[in-house]
Backbone as CSV, one residue per row, in Angstrom:
resi,resn,N_x,N_y,N_z,CA_x,CA_y,CA_z,C_x,C_y,C_z
1,MET,0.837,-1.199,0.000,0.000,0.000,0.000,0.874,1.252,0.000
2,SER,0.610,2.175,-0.913,1.368,3.421,-1.008,1.081,4.325,0.185
3,LEU,2.064,5.146,0.557,1.850,6.110,1.627,0.790,7.128,1.222
4,ILE,0.893,7.612,-0.036,-0.032,8.624,-0.550,-0.626,8.137,-1.858
5,GLU,-1.914,8.354,-2.026,-2.547,8.061,-3.303,-3.574,9.137,-3.624
6,ALA,-3.381,9.798,-4.760,-4.339,10.770,-5.261,-5.184,10.106,-6.339
7,LYS,-6.489,10.218,-6.198,-7.411,9.561,-7.123,-8.364,10.586,-7.737
8,GLY,-8.070,10.972,-8.963,-8.975,11.848,-9.701,-9.220,13.200,-9.069
9,ILE,-8.179,13.786,-8.458,-8.362,15.067,-7.775,-8.637,16.183,-8.782
10,GLY,-9.679,16.937,-8.503,-10.003,18.132,-9.269,-10.235,19.289,-8.320
11,LYS,-9.917,20.489,-8.761,-10.150,21.678,-7.948,-10.662,22.810,-8.814
12,ILE,-11.828,23.316,-8.467,-12.446,24.433,-9.179,-12.647,25.583,-8.202
13,TYR,-12.167,26.749,-8.575,-12.404,27.956,-7.789,-13.544,28.740,-8.438
14,LYS,-14.507,29.159,-7.634,-15.691,29.829,-8.159,-15.795,31.241,-7.609
15,THR,-16.127,32.153,-8.494,-16.531,33.494,-8.090,-17.974,33.672,-8.528
16,ALA,-18.486,34.879,-8.426,-19.890,35.110,-8.760,-20.212,34.739,-10.207
17,SER,-19.267,34.980,-11.121,-19.566,34.763,-12.542,-18.558,33.867,-13.264
18,VAL,-17.495,33.452,-12.561,-16.424,32.726,-13.233,-16.074,31.461,-12.453
19,GLN,-15.801,30.383,-13.198,-15.263,29.165,-12.613,-13.876,28.911,-13.211
20,THR,-12.906,28.696,-12.360,-11.541,28.433,-12.809,-11.123,27.041,-12.361
21,MET,-10.754,26.196,-13.326,-10.315,24.850,-12.994,-8.807,24.874,-12.744
22,ALA,-8.420,24.709,-11.481,-7.006,24.744,-11.118,-6.346,23.388,-11.274
23,LEU,-7.096,22.305,-11.020,-6.585,20.941,-11.157,-7.634,20.077,-11.830
24,HIS,-7.157,19.127,-12.657,-8.084,18.261,-13.384,-7.576,16.830,-13.377
25,ASP,-8.342,15.926,-12.777,-8.086,14.479,-12.821,-6.639,14.133,-12.475
26,ILE,-6.221,14.540,-11.274,-4.856,14.281,-10.802,-4.798,12.900,-10.146
27,ASN,-3.908,12.047,-10.679,-3.742,10.694,-10.148,-2.253,10.393,-9.981
28,PHE,-1.855,9.944,-8.798,-0.477,9.491,-8.591,-0.390,8.723,-7.274
29,LYS,0.737,8.028,-7.105,1.057,7.341,-5.857,2.462,7.733,-5.428
30,ILE,2.650,7.873,-4.120,3.955,8.198,-3.557,4.241,7.221,-2.429
31,GLU,5.454,6.672,-2.436,5.837,5.706,-1.413,6.588,6.399,-0.267
32,GLU,6.606,5.754,0.868,7.304,6.292,2.035,8.793,6.447,1.750
33,GLY,9.352,7.579,2.173,10.780,7.822,2.043,11.223,8.398,0.715
34,GLU,10.289,8.667,-0.194,10.664,9.226,-1.495,10.994,10.713,-1.388
35,PHE,11.914,11.159,-2.235,12.173,12.580,-2.440,11.498,12.939,-3.755
36,VAL,10.393,13.661,-3.658,9.527,13.927,-4.809,9.640,15.388,-5.214
37,VAL,9.781,15.633,-6.498,9.753,16.996,-7.025,8.519,17.153,-7.899
38,ILE,7.678,18.137,-7.538,6.528,18.511,-8.359,6.926,19.765,-9.123
39,ILE,7.054,19.637,-10.420,7.593,20.698,-11.264,6.498,21.286,-12.154
40,GLY,6.579,22.593,-12.368,5.614,23.236,-13.252,5.844,24.732,-13.277
41,ALA,5.381,25.377,-14.328,5.508,26.825,-14.445,4.543,27.511,-13.486
42,SER,4.711,28.802,-13.313,3.794,29.579,-12.489,2.377,29.459,-13.046
43,GLY,1.430,29.157,-12.166,0.040,29.016,-12.590,-0.333,27.640,-13.077
44,ALA,0.615,26.688,-13.011,0.349,25.339,-13.511,-0.578,24.543,-12.599
45,GLY,-0.641,24.937,-11.319,-1.484,24.234,-10.365,-0.714,23.506,-9.277
46,LYS,0.609,23.632,-9.293,1.419,22.865,-8.340,1.219,23.328,-6.902
47,SER,1.079,24.632,-6.674,0.858,25.109,-5.307,-0.533,24.726,-4.813
48,THR,-1.509,24.726,-5.707,-2.849,24.257,-5.336,-2.790,22.806,-4.889
49,LEU,-2.042,22.001,-5.624,-1.894,20.592,-5.261,-1.199,20.456,-3.912
50,LEU,-0.154,21.252,-3.672,0.555,21.194,-2.399,-0.375,21.578,-1.248
51,ASN,-1.215,22.580,-1.471,-2.158,22.990,-0.433,-3.140,21.872,-0.095
52,ILE,-3.540,21.109,-1.099,-4.431,19.974,-0.852,-3.689,18.872,-0.101
53,LEU,-2.457,18.586,-0.514,-1.659,17.572,0.173,-1.437,17.942,1.636
54,GLY,-1.306,19.235,1.899,-1.045,19.701,3.257,-2.276,19.979,4.081
55,GLY,-3.462,19.736,3.530,-4.689,19.953,4.283,-5.073,21.400,4.452
56,MET,-4.472,22.300,3.649,-4.842,23.714,3.704,-5.975,24.037,2.737
57,ASP,-6.287,23.104,1.873,-7.393,23.243,0.926,-7.969,21.853,0.687
58,SER,-9.170,21.799,0.161,-9.813,20.513,-0.119,-10.149,20.419,-1.601
59,PRO,-10.057,19.235,-2.186,-10.395,19.093,-3.603,-11.894,19.245,-3.838
60,THR,-12.244,19.694,-5.020,-13.652,19.762,-5.416,-14.174,18.377,-5.761
61,SER,-13.293,17.542,-6.297,-13.664,16.171,-6.653,-12.462,15.258,-6.431
62,GLY,-12.732,13.959,-6.384,-11.670,12.985,-6.193,-11.347,12.785,-4.727
63,SER,-10.331,11.987,-4.464,-9.954,11.683,-3.084,-8.435,11.680,-2.938
64,PHE,-7.998,11.881,-1.699,-6.581,11.970,-1.365,-6.351,11.130,-0.122
65,ILE,-5.604,10.037,-0.280,-5.414,9.056,0.786,-3.996,9.147,1.339
66,VAL,-3.869,9.204,2.666,-2.578,9.158,3.348,-2.662,8.101,4.441
67,ASN,-1.781,7.103,4.361,-1.783,6.028,5.363,-3.177,5.437,5.554
68,ASP,-3.850,5.206,4.440,-5.187,4.589,4.434,-6.290,5.495,4.966
69,HIS,-5.985,6.767,5.203,-7.005,7.711,5.667,-7.373,8.654,4.522
70,ASP,-8.660,8.816,4.275,-9.141,9.693,3.207,-9.164,11.130,3.716
71,ILE,-8.074,11.857,3.476,-7.940,13.225,3.978,-8.962,14.153,3.318
72,SER,-9.342,13.847,2.086,-10.288,14.701,1.360,-11.675,14.680,1.985
73,ALA,-11.956,13.698,2.838,-13.259,13.607,3.500,-13.237,14.197,4.908
74,TYR,-12.107,14.739,5.328,-11.965,15.254,6.684,-12.779,16.527,6.897
75,SER,-13.240,16.707,8.119,-13.864,17.960,8.535,-12.782,19.005,8.787
76,SER,-13.189,20.243,9.017,-12.225,21.313,9.300,-11.399,20.994,10.543
77,LYS,-12.037,20.432,11.555,-11.339,20.072,12.781,-10.326,18.957,12.528
78,GLU,-10.725,17.971,11.734,-9.817,16.865,11.407,-8.645,17.344,10.559
79,LEU,-8.893,18.274,9.633,-7.820,18.830,8.818,-6.824,19.601,9.679
80,SER,-7.327,20.299,10.679,-6.448,21.041,11.585,-5.506,20.088,12.318
81,LYS,-6.014,18.964,12.774,-5.182,17.963,13.448,-4.185,17.336,12.472
82,TYR,-4.645,17.102,11.258,-3.760,16.545,10.223,-2.588,17.477,9.958
83,ARG,-2.854,18.772,9.812,-1.781,19.748,9.579,-0.830,19.813,10.768
84,ARG,-1.390,19.740,11.967,-0.575,19.884,13.177,0.344,18.682,13.394
85,TYR,-0.195,17.490,13.198,0.539,16.295,13.590,1.247,15.574,12.439
86,ASP,0.745,15.671,11.234,1.267,14.866,10.129,2.080,15.639,9.101
87,ILE,1.984,16.972,9.119,2.598,17.771,8.060,3.649,18.716,8.615
88,GLY,4.806,18.742,7.954,5.811,19.762,8.203,5.900,20.641,6.968
89,PHE,5.754,21.943,7.139,5.761,22.886,6.017,7.071,23.675,5.975
90,VAL,7.607,23.820,4.763,8.748,24.710,4.522,8.366,25.596,3.341
91,PHE,8.331,26.909,3.575,7.893,27.837,2.537,9.080,28.631,1.974
92,GLN,8.786,29.384,0.925,9.823,30.230,0.321,10.307,31.278,1.325
93,PHE,9.359,31.840,2.074,9.698,32.827,3.090,9.609,32.154,4.456
94,TYR,10.493,32.504,5.352,10.784,31.672,6.513,9.734,31.757,7.618
95,ASN,9.094,32.930,7.755,8.010,33.096,8.727,8.437,32.723,10.148
96,LEU,9.656,33.094,10.512,10.116,32.859,11.872,9.598,33.957,12.794
97,ILE,9.452,33.637,14.066,9.009,34.620,15.054,10.231,35.421,15.507
98,ALA,10.228,36.706,15.202,11.420,37.539,15.391,11.853,37.645,16.842
99,SER,10.905,37.562,17.780,11.226,37.745,19.197,11.736,36.472,19.863
100,LEU,11.779,35.356,19.111,12.264,34.088,19.642,13.601,33.730,19.011
101,THR,14.457,33.052,19.765,15.718,32.570,19.213,15.440,31.444,18.222
102,ALA,16.476,31.052,17.497,16.327,29.948,16.537,15.821,28.693,17.244
103,LEU,16.437,28.362,18.369,16.024,27.168,19.113,14.596,27.297,19.622
104,GLU,14.228,28.471,20.086,12.861,28.678,20.596,11.832,28.560,19.482
105,ASN,12.168,29.011,18.269,11.265,28.830,17.129,11.012,27.352,16.878
106,VAL,12.068,26.551,16.961,11.952,25.108,16.738,11.192,24.447,17.885
107,ALA,11.507,24.850,19.123,10.853,24.260,20.294,9.361,24.556,20.315
108,LEU,8.968,25.715,19.801,7.545,26.060,19.754,6.784,25.080,18.869
109,ALA,7.372,24.748,17.711,6.737,23.766,16.824,6.712,22.394,17.493
110,ARG,7.759,22.073,18.207,7.842,20.785,18.907,6.721,20.633,19.932
111,SER,6.329,21.743,20.551,5.365,21.706,21.650,3.962,21.304,21.206
112,VAL,3.682,21.378,19.895,2.328,21.037,19.429,2.282,19.665,18.759
113,ALA,3.410,18.958,18.771,3.475,17.658,18.093,3.190,16.518,19.068
114,ILE,2.788,15.369,18.502,2.486,14.189,19.315,3.749,13.404,19.653
115,ASN,4.594,13.191,18.659,5.790,12.369,18.834,6.999,13.115,18.284
116,PRO,7.343,14.260,18.912,8.384,15.117,18.339,9.786,14.581,18.555
117,LEU,10.710,15.144,17.795,12.125,14.856,17.963,12.719,15.869,18.943
118,ASP,13.953,15.665,19.328,14.630,16.584,20.229,15.056,17.844,19.474
119,SER,14.702,18.994,20.006,14.945,20.263,19.311,16.425,20.513,19.052
120,LYS,17.260,20.302,20.065,18.693,20.562,19.905,19.327,19.587,18.921
121,ALA,18.866,18.338,18.950,19.398,17.346,18.014,19.067,17.718,16.578
122,VAL,17.861,18.226,16.358,17.459,18.627,15.010,18.227,19.862,14.572
123,MET,18.439,20.804,15.473,19.241,21.984,15.136,20.652,21.575,14.726
124,LYS,21.204,20.595,15.416,22.522,20.093,15.047,22.481,19.423,13.682
125,GLU,21.400,18.687,13.415,21.258,17.987,12.137,21.249,18.957,10.962
126,VAL,20.660,20.137,11.153,20.608,21.113,10.056,21.823,22.051,10.072
127,GLY,22.798,21.753,10.928,24.051,22.502,10.913,24.037,23.811,11.667
128,LEU,23.146,23.949,12.648,23.018,25.218,13.368,23.276,25.070,14.865
129,GLU,24.108,24.105,15.235,24.359,23.891,16.663,25.012,25.102,17.332
130,LYS,25.699,25.950,16.547,26.349,27.138,17.112,25.491,28.395,16.993
131,ARG,24.290,28.234,16.423,23.423,29.401,16.217,22.083,29.261,16.935
132,MET,22.011,28.326,17.868,20.735,28.050,18.538,20.167,29.264,19.273
133,ASN,21.040,30.056,19.868,20.588,31.182,20.682,20.550,32.500,19.924
134,SER,20.707,32.429,18.615,20.658,33.633,17.773,19.220,33.957,17.391
135,PHE,18.931,35.233,17.255,17.611,35.667,16.804,17.598,35.731,15.274
136,PRO,16.427,35.577,14.660,16.347,35.567,13.193,17.025,36.744,12.517
137,SER,16.968,37.916,13.132,17.542,39.111,12.497,19.054,39.016,12.327
138,SER,19.706,38.153,13.097,21.157,38.022,13.006,21.584,36.831,12.142
139,LEU,20.613,36.132,11.557,20.894,34.966,10.732,20.833,35.319,9.250
140,SER,21.643,34.662,8.458,21.575,34.834,7.002,20.306,34.180,6.471
141,GLY,19.996,34.426,5.200,18.822,33.812,4.596,18.885,32.297,4.635
142,GLY,20.064,31.751,4.325,20.225,30.303,4.347,20.050,29.732,5.739
143,GLU,20.581,30.450,6.744,20.437,29.992,8.131,18.983,30.058,8.574
144,GLN,18.273,31.112,8.182,16.855,31.200,8.534,16.055,30.071,7.900
145,GLN,16.399,29.712,6.660,15.690,28.608,6.019,16.008,27.289,6.712
146,ARG,17.219,27.140,7.209,17.573,25.931,7.960,16.771,25.848,9.263
147,VAL,16.556,26.995,9.903,15.706,27.017,11.094,14.276,26.602,10.721
148,ALA,13.797,27.121,9.591,12.451,26.769,9.130,12.337,25.272,8.847
149,ILE,13.388,24.696,8.290,13.401,23.258,8.031,13.422,22.482,9.350
150,ALA,14.254,22.933,10.289,14.308,22.286,11.601,12.953,22.361,12.291
151,ARG,12.292,23.494,12.166,10.961,23.670,12.762,9.964,22.675,12.198
152,ALA,10.075,22.388,10.904,9.187,21.418,10.276,9.556,19.985,10.652
153,VAL,10.859,19.700,10.683,11.336,18.335,10.931,11.114,17.909,12.375
154,VAL,11.236,18.852,13.329,11.149,18.502,14.743,9.796,17.888,15.106
155,LYS,8.771,18.177,14.317,7.450,17.600,14.564,7.399,16.110,14.244
156,ASN,8.444,15.621,13.555,8.481,14.219,13.128,7.258,13.901,12.260
157,PRO,7.048,14.706,11.208,5.811,14.582,10.424,5.838,13.401,9.466
158,THR,4.656,13.026,9.016,4.538,11.998,7.986,5.059,12.528,6.655
159,LEU,4.721,13.781,6.342,5.115,14.418,5.089,5.820,15.737,5.365
160,LEU,6.908,15.982,4.644,7.575,17.270,4.677,7.307,17.939,3.335
161,LEU,6.520,19.016,3.359,6.086,19.692,2.138,6.824,21.018,2.001
162,CYS,7.473,21.225,0.855,8.332,22.388,0.646,7.879,23.155,-0.596
163,ASP,7.459,24.394,-0.406,6.957,25.214,-1.507,8.027,26.227,-1.909
164,GLU,8.704,25.973,-3.036,9.780,26.839,-3.536,10.748,27.196,-2.412
165,PRO,11.339,26.203,-1.732,12.161,26.490,-0.555,13.445,27.253,-0.837
166,THR,13.864,27.325,-2.105,15.090,28.057,-2.441,14.797,29.339,-3.203
167,GLY,13.532,29.702,-3.316,13.141,30.826,-4.164,13.716,32.163,-3.735
168,ALA,13.981,32.337,-2.430,14.499,33.616,-1.939,15.995,33.573,-1.679
169,LEU,16.666,32.521,-2.170,18.079,32.322,-1.865,18.934,32.377,-3.124
170,ASP,20.214,32.706,-2.956,21.137,32.638,-4.086,21.404,31.169,-4.414
171,SER,22.012,30.912,-5.577,22.147,29.541,-6.058,22.993,28.675,-5.127
172,LYS,24.072,29.225,-4.577,24.932,28.435,-3.699,24.199,28.041,-2.421
173,THR,23.511,29.002,-1.816,22.760,28.721,-0.589,21.590,27.799,-0.883
174,GLY,20.927,28.034,-2.015,19.808,27.179,-2.410,20.236,25.741,-2.591
175,ARG,21.402,25.538,-3.165,21.913,24.182,-3.362,22.133,23.496,-2.014
176,SER,22.643,24.241,-1.030,22.888,23.656,0.291,21.579,23.280,0.973
177,ILE,20.530,24.066,0.734,19.214,23.756,1.325,18.625,22.501,0.698
178,ILE,18.727,22.380,-0.620,18.219,21.183,-1.290,19.006,19.953,-0.857
179,LYS,20.307,20.111,-0.682,21.132,19.003,-0.213,20.684,18.551,1.171
180,LEU,20.356,19.508,2.032,19.867,19.187,3.370,18.542,18.437,3.306
181,LEU,17.618,18.901,2.481,16.318,18.228,2.353,16.490,16.809,1.820
182,LYS,17.390,16.662,0.872,17.669,15.338,0.313,18.231,14.409,1.385
183,GLU,19.124,14.926,2.211,19.717,14.127,3.283,18.661,13.723,4.312
184,ILE,17.740,14.621,4.607,16.659,14.312,5.552,15.806,13.174,5.009
185,SER,15.515,13.217,3.714,14.737,12.143,3.087,15.467,10.822,3.150
186,THR,16.760,10.846,2.823,17.550,9.612,2.756,17.864,9.049,4.136
187,THR,18.348,9.913,5.027,18.805,9.461,6.346,17.647,9.124,7.275
188,ASN,16.620,9.975,7.260,15.494,9.807,8.188,14.325,9.053,7.583
189,LYS,14.480,8.634,6.314,13.399,7.912,5.617,12.107,8.723,5.602
190,LYS,12.246,10.035,5.460,11.093,10.915,5.405,10.638,11.128,3.966
191,THR,9.340,11.210,3.784,8.792,11.549,2.476,8.825,13.059,2.330
192,VAL,9.630,13.544,1.385,9.811,14.977,1.169,9.268,15.321,-0.213
193,ILE,8.375,16.304,-0.257,7.791,16.748,-1.526,8.155,18.213,-1.728
194,VAL,8.864,18.489,-2.822,9.308,19.847,-3.132,8.563,20.334,-4.372
195,VAL,7.871,21.460,-4.225,7.216,22.104,-5.360,8.130,23.204,-5.874
196,THR,8.392,23.209,-7.179,9.354,24.169,-7.732,9.114,24.393,-9.218
197,HIS,9.662,25.493,-9.721,9.693,25.722,-11.160,11.098,25.451,-11.698
198,ASN,12.038,25.092,-10.798,13.443,24.872,-11.160,13.628,23.462,-11.705
199,ALA,13.772,23.341,-13.001,13.857,22.033,-13.654,15.093,21.243,-13.236
200,SER,16.133,21.926,-12.757,17.345,21.223,-12.335,17.069,20.226,-11.218
201,LEU,16.101,20.528,-10.375,15.830,19.680,-9.217,15.251,18.325,-9.609
202,THR,14.722,18.223,-10.810,14.197,16.928,-11.243,15.312,15.892,-11.370
203,GLU,16.549,16.364,-11.545,17.667,15.449,-11.753,18.110,14.740,-10.474
204,ILE,17.739,15.286,-9.308,18.161,14.683,-8.043,16.990,14.027,-7.311
205,ALA,15.815,14.038,-7.932,14.614,13.481,-7.301,14.503,11.979,-7.537
206,ASP,13.922,11.283,-6.565,13.549,9.888,-6.783,12.375,9.808,-7.750
207,HIS,11.440,10.742,-7.575,10.143,10.688,-8.254,9.802,12.091,-8.733
208,VAL,9.436,12.231,-9.986,9.114,13.533,-10.584,7.675,13.531,-11.084
209,ILE,6.935,14.570,-10.705,5.575,14.775,-11.201,5.534,16.148,-11.847
210,GLN,5.262,16.190,-13.140,5.213,17.469,-13.853,3.775,17.848,-14.141
211,ILE,3.445,19.099,-13.807,2.080,19.606,-13.978,2.077,20.745,-14.981
212,GLN,1.076,20.721,-15.833,0.870,21.802,-16.806,-0.618,22.036,-16.960
213,ASP,-1.034,23.289,-16.821,-2.446,23.656,-16.967,-3.359,22.785,-16.100
214,GLY,-2.893,22.502,-14.876,-3.733,21.790,-13.922,-3.807,20.289,-14.092
215,ALA,-2.998,19.730,-14.989,-3.025,18.287,-15.239,-1.600,17.738,-15.219
216,ILE,-1.474,16.479,-14.852,-0.164,15.831,-14.863,0.187,15.428,-16.294
217,ILE,1.349,15.881,-16.763,1.782,15.497,-18.111,2.922,14.492,-18.075
218,GLU,3.595,14.386,-16.905,4.627,13.358,-16.727,4.632,12.911,-15.265
219,ASP,4.854,11.616,-15.057,4.968,11.049,-13.716,5.940,9.884,-13.832
220,TYR,7.176,10.076,-13.334,8.190,9.049,-13.562,9.191,8.983,-12.415
221,TYR,9.936,7.862,-12.376,11.026,7.677,-11.427,12.349,7.807,-12.171
222,ASN,13.321,8.449,-11.518,14.636,8.606,-12.120,15.406,7.292,-12.072
223,GLU,15.925,6.881,-13.194,16.771,5.694,-13.219,18.180,6.018,-12.728
224,LYS,18.649,7.217,-13.014,19.969,7.652,-12.558,19.822,9.009,-11.883
225,ILE,20.014,9.010,-10.569,19.828,10.222,-9.780,21.166,10.927,-9.592
226,ARG,21.218,12.201,-9.960,22.459,12.961,-9.835,22.647,13.471,-8.413
227,GLU,23.894,13.815,-8.077,24.203,14.414,-6.792,23.842,15.901,-6.833
228,VAL,23.427,16.426,-5.681,23.047,17.834,-5.610,24.202,18.736,-6.027
229,ASP,25.421,18.395,-5.606,26.590,19.232,-5.907,26.907,19.291,-7.396
230,ASP,26.345,18.385,-8.170,26.598,18.357,-9.611,25.622,19.233,-10.398
231,LEU,24.612,19.762,-9.721,23.604,20.545,-10.420,24.151,21.894,-10.859
232,LYS,23.687,22.339,-12.013,23.998,23.677,-12.515,22.713,24.484,-12.518
233,TRP,22.679,25.521,-11.697,21.461,26.332,-11.551,21.588,27.591,-12.399
């Protein structure tokens, strides 16, 4: 049984006079521990799909199964619990609490989890053992993103969902962040899903899903996976 299965997912946004189809008949399976890249141009529907995977939105049609649970049938209260306990989010912008240290930002996320990891151990894992007591304003962009990743990982989530995690970073720093996410997937056997428009990332993914105009046009596994350090951005 796959960890994740999307069955005929569709999403329509409605206004008073207009209906916009953001997703159409989305079908795929994802196994535990995969590093997945969802690739597509701006407006292709990839962020809409990520929002559905993360329980921040619900499909108009179809179903979305995680660990044999139909998330698409969840109530608002059930979706809130799903986001809290099963999902770790990493966004393009870090959204750290400025008045808290790096460690305190991570510990705050830990406090709402059911089976969390140790905050200091996770900070060490992301390479910030010497920056635990620093405030966000004194951290570089790459360091802030590492804190954001630690904040997501410390919850010990079922899925780690990353929306353009390198979008606000230079290429060198972005490469280090992707390398970290890849290591988390490999070492911790975590299912990591990265949404991006950067085609280079498809070369280091286990599993690639390409979206265009709200539909999947490619869904494949890499036979030869390149190293992150070999990528040219």
